[in-house]
C-alpha angles and dihedrals in degrees: 000000000000123000094253092055094048091048092052091049090050091052094051089048089052094048088050091054096048102032107030134277097255101079098027094046092053093049090048090051094050090048097050095042114090115243094226135061108255092184119080121220111274098231094062123122118239096259090046091049091048089052091048092055092043091055088046092052092053089050096048088047091056097252099133098165094053091044090049091057095048094044088054088050092052095045089055086068096034110029093164097059104119088187091059092046090051094048092044086053091052092049091053088048091052088051092050095249100134102170096053086043092055090046094053094045092050090052093050092048088052090057094041107022101176099045109126094203094058092044092052091049092049092049093049091051092049089048093060090050093047093054093045091053089051091055090051090050091239091139099167092056092045090055090053091056094045090052090052088050092049090060091056095047128089116257092258094055097045092080093066089049091051091051088055092049091049091051090052091050089052089057092049092049090052087057091049091049090053090056094042096193129143097233092051093053089048091049090053093050089050092056099035112022092156100045105140109251097343095075094053092045089049092054093048090049093051089053092051095049091049088054092050094048089053093051090049091053093047098044108032094154093060096062115116114199118230114261095032106127100183095056092240128104122250091251093050090049089053091054092052091052091049093050091064106048118193117258115272120246110232122191116225115270115216116239123247111278099024123104120242113252120269122242110264094250090056102039123096125230093271092047090048093050090049094048090050092067131055115300112274117217128192120213122201113234093238093051125075121213111259113240112256114269117239114246115254113256128197117257111283118253128215108263118209112202116202124199124212106246110251111252115258116244113258112257118210110235118266116237109270142161091287095037094062094075113140114247113247135182119274116300089249095065100052132033135180122232123208111240102180116140099234112323122082119257118249117238108211131194091237142025095269140066091248092072125097119269112245102176146333131248123206123231112279095023114139119211131177117268118232105167144328134226131177098335097326131103125215109222142171100238094175134013106292093356120109130191144154126257130186115265089212091074100035139053135207117249129188 
């Protein structure tokens, strides 16, 4: 037995000594128990038995590719051997071929549904795929794998898997919130209708977006595009500019009886001097000067003047469920320490289990206390970020 194996056994024995024999003994048994079936089925003929042990030898000597070929030959003759399907799945697993390994383990489990060795091997292969999908940010596929793993686990171990699933659902919902589209919220609800906190928030947001869309259809003229500082749309500002045309430039008109000015190259010195100043006009004593004509203006357009709506007076918040938080001393004076047994404590967005999970706090962590309400503490779990934790699994420290 190598040093690494002995060290792991020693750790498990110490865990059994200090924390009880139940869980540690089960882990020790799963580790020491080999993942393949060494005993061939009893009803085999001699040649088939020799083939079985030859494939097993290749597998035990860490030659998975040769073992895969031999197990496939064996299964052509004995397709209902759950031992061979399990061993072939383990050979695929050792060769990093997870999808074929999962398929063989599932076939073996169908033939022998309650076998703990096959269930453990299948859960281990699914776990590898689930972690890989999380690293690739394919959270939907990862959740599918974790849900399959939960069905193979004991009841006491399913809660940890459920925590993992809820954490991935939170990440998916954050992506949906960033897009903030009705179809994305509806797709989330279709896949996860019972997601704690997230499902209810999705339903409320869908209703809000539908109401906004209805108001937009009924009042199109009241929309104000983003970035318009004056409060008027670009079309309306153009109308206002057209309503006040600039003054027209008019050239001087010579009076009756006066000769038009000559070009500079043909005029004499006196004409040039006269042309340099303002135009001179002579009026006959019998004629009266005509009043100046008004410049023609373009037809007036109807001007719509839009006024910016007066700001509504600020209304102080009415006392509600979250406003009834008991006042406490500054956060620097009191803190809350996490007292869970082994699992991290959830941090939620409100003082109830129906609110969305924001983060997790490990056992022994101390965070500033900001308030409390009905068995919940409001804490600052990260710099500038606040949330609520259950008072049942935490305590106030000075």
